[in-house]
N, C-alpha and C positions, 0 to 999 in steps of 0.2 A: 890450425885450431878454431873450432866452430864457436860461434858467438851464441850464448844462451838466449832463448827467446825472452823478449821483453814482456812484461805484464803491465796492464793499464793500472795506473794508480788513482784514477778518478773514482770517487765514491759511487756506489750503485744507488739508484733512486729508492727512496723508502718504499717498503712494501705497502701496497694499496690494501685498504680494508676490504675483505672479501664479503660480498653479499651473499645472503642465504640463497641457495638454490631454489628455483621455481618450485613452489609447493611446500618448501621446507619451513617448519615452524621455528621461530626463534624464542617464543615464550613471552615476549614483552607485551603482546596484546592481551593474552590471557591473564598475565600478572596485573595489567592495568585494570581489566574488567573485574577481577576479583579483589581489588584493593578496598578494604572496608573504610579506610580513612579518606578515600577520595571524595571530594566535594564539588559542587557546581554542576553544570551541565556536562553530559558525556561528550567526548571527542569522537567524532565520526570515523576518523582515521583508524581507530582501534577496532572497528566493527566492519571493516570492508569484507565483501564477499562477491563472488562472481555476480555478474549482472542479472542472470536469469537462472531459473531452475526448471528441471523437467517435470511437468505436472503429472506425468504418468508414472513417475518413480515411486517406490515405497520410501516415504520420508519419516516413517515411524512416528506419524502424528497421532495425537490423543484427541478424540472427538466424542461428543455425547451420542448416544443412540437416538435421542430425540431432543428438541429444544427445551422441553420441560425439565429435563435432567441436567441442564447446563447450569453450572455454578458460576455466576457472574461476580460474586462478591470479591474475589481476588483480583479482578480486573478494573474495578471502579472504586472510588473513594467512598467509604461508608458515610462520610459527612457531606456527600454531594446532595444538592437540593432534590427533594422528592415531591411527588404529587400530594394533593391534599388527602388522598385516600391511602390506606395501608398497603395497597397493592404495589408490588415491586415495579420499579421503573424499568422499562424495556428499551433496547437499543432501537433507535429509529433511523440511523444513518450508518451506511457501511462503505468503506473505501477499500475495494478489493484490489489487492497488490499495492499496498500503501507505501511501499518502499521505506524511506527514512522518515516518513511521518509528517512532511511539510503541510499537507492538506488538513489532516485531522487536528494538527497543532493550531492552525489558523482559523478553522471553521467556527470555533466557539465565539469568535468576535462577531460573526453575523448570525449564528444560531445558538444564542445563550440558553443554557438550561436543557438542551437536547442531548440525549445520550448518543454517543457515536463510537463506532469501532473500526479500527484498521485491522485488516487481514493480510498477512505476509507469510509466504512459504519459507523464506530464508532465515535460518536460525539466528545468526549473529545480527542481522538487520532488525529482526523482531526484538531481540535483546536491547538493541540500541534505542529503539522507539519506546520500549517499555521503561527503560531508565531515564530517558529524557522526559517522558510524561511524569514520572514520579519526582524527578528533580524540579520540574516546573511547579508542581503542587506545593512544594516546600517554600517556594518564593512568595514574596508579598503579592497578593492578589491571585495566587495560584489556585484558589478554590474553584475557578472556572474550569480547571482541567480535571475535576473530580468525575465528570461525566465523559471523559475521553479515555479509551482503553485500546489495547492491541492484543491480538492473539496470533499464534503461529497456526496457520490453517491452509488447506488447499480448497479454495472456494469452487474450483471446477468439479470437485468430487463431493464435497460435504456441505455445501451451502444450506440445504434444508435440514441438516442436522442441528444447525445453530439458530435458525430463525423460523418462526411460525409463518403460516400463510398470512399474507397481507400485513406483516409486522412492520416493514420498513417504509419510511417516507422518501428516502433518497438513497441511490446507489451510485457510486463513482467508479469509473474505469479510467484511470489516468495514465497515459503513456504506457499501455501494455506492451509486452513483447510482441513485435510484429511477425516473427517467424516467417522470414522472407521466402524460404524454399517452399515449393508447392507441396511437398510431402510432409511439411511441418505445419501446414494450415490447420490440421486437426488439433493442434495444441493451442490454437488462438483462443483467447478468453470469451469470444463471441461465436456462437453457432446456433443453429435452430433449436437444439436441445437446451443449451444454456440460456437462450433468450426466454424459453418457457420457464426455466427455474427462476430467472430474474422477475418474470411476471408473477410467479408464485409467491415469492417473498415480498414483493412490492405491494403497497395498499393501492386501491383505486385512486387515481389522481397523483400517485407518487411519481417521482422523476428519475429517469435513468440518464446519467451524465456520462459523455465520452469525450476524451481529448487525446490527440496524438499528433506527432510531427511527421508521420508517414502517410502520405495521401492514399496509397493503395489500401492500407489497413483501415483508414477512415471510411472508404467506399465499402469495404467488406463489412464493417460493422453497421453502417447505414443500411446496406442491402438486407441484412438479417433482421434488424429491428423494423425497417419499413415493411417488410413482408410478413411480420408477425401480427396476427389479428388482434393482439392485446396491447399493442403499442401504436401511439400516434405521435408524429414528429412535431416538436415545438416550432413555432415560426421564429424567424430571425429577430423580431422584435421581443418575443417572449424570452429568448435566449439572452439578448442584450440587457433585459431588465432583471434578470436573475442574479442576485448578489453572489450566489455560490459560484457561478460561472467565473466571475472576476477573480475570486479567490483561486479557483482551479487553474486559471490561466497563469497566475503570477506566483503562487506560493509553494508549488511543488518543486522539488529538486530538479526533475527533469524539465519542468517548464522554465526554470531559471537558466538552465543549460542552453536550452533552445533559444531563449532570449539573447544570451551572450553570443551565440553563434549566428544570430540573424536569421534563424530558420522560421518556418511557418508553423502555426498551430491550427489544427482542424478540429473544430468543436461541433458537436451535435447532441441534442437531447431529446428524450422521448417521454411522453406522459403515459402512464399506465391507464388503459381503458377500463371502464366498469365491465364486469363479467356479463356476458349476454344472457338473457333469460333462457332457462332450459325449457325446450319444447318437447312434450311427450309425443 
């Protein structure tokens, strides 16, 4: 007579909570972002998005045909300080690829009353920065953020659509995508053509700021700005004395990450030269 097979009486381990498959939406982030009762500063974890975006893709961006047709009223507080004239206050500082907004949130401490704009191509990251700015405006002393704004834009394509010639006093390129592969170098934020566009929107004596933790990219940017006839490099002493450089080094999210990891930061700045006289 055969013996029936024995079965194990030990309890099976509890089923593990299944994580959403890669790329699968759970809905909790969108629910958080659309919650009208939410108060306080937005939480960055609900606005995460891939680190970089293809600047050559069609991102369905909305941009003005020319700077004069850009409506800035929805990006800046109507109660922000204005000049003594009735002329509309213009953006003077641009942070291209502003990420989660660390720089433009900190710059008002050293540039009070200056209108500044962050430009970011990623949708959810732009939404986070916009909500962060609006939440800061509601706090005590938040009026200093009335002149801080952010837009979703591709500066590699449409920078002159937003800014007039010689409008900006400062332009920041903080920890841009290094695009390591040679075939991707055309997507870098600095090129001979883009250097000319930066020179177009910068006023004479305006400053171009760059910082990266990738030495190869640092040399790439330095080469293109050094070779451009409308830029002259700031001396080491001038860079050290610039209060914006200190903020750029310490207050951006990428800068803090590099600091935590013990990495190097490569900084270089250029002054926009005065246009040479036209000779017939």
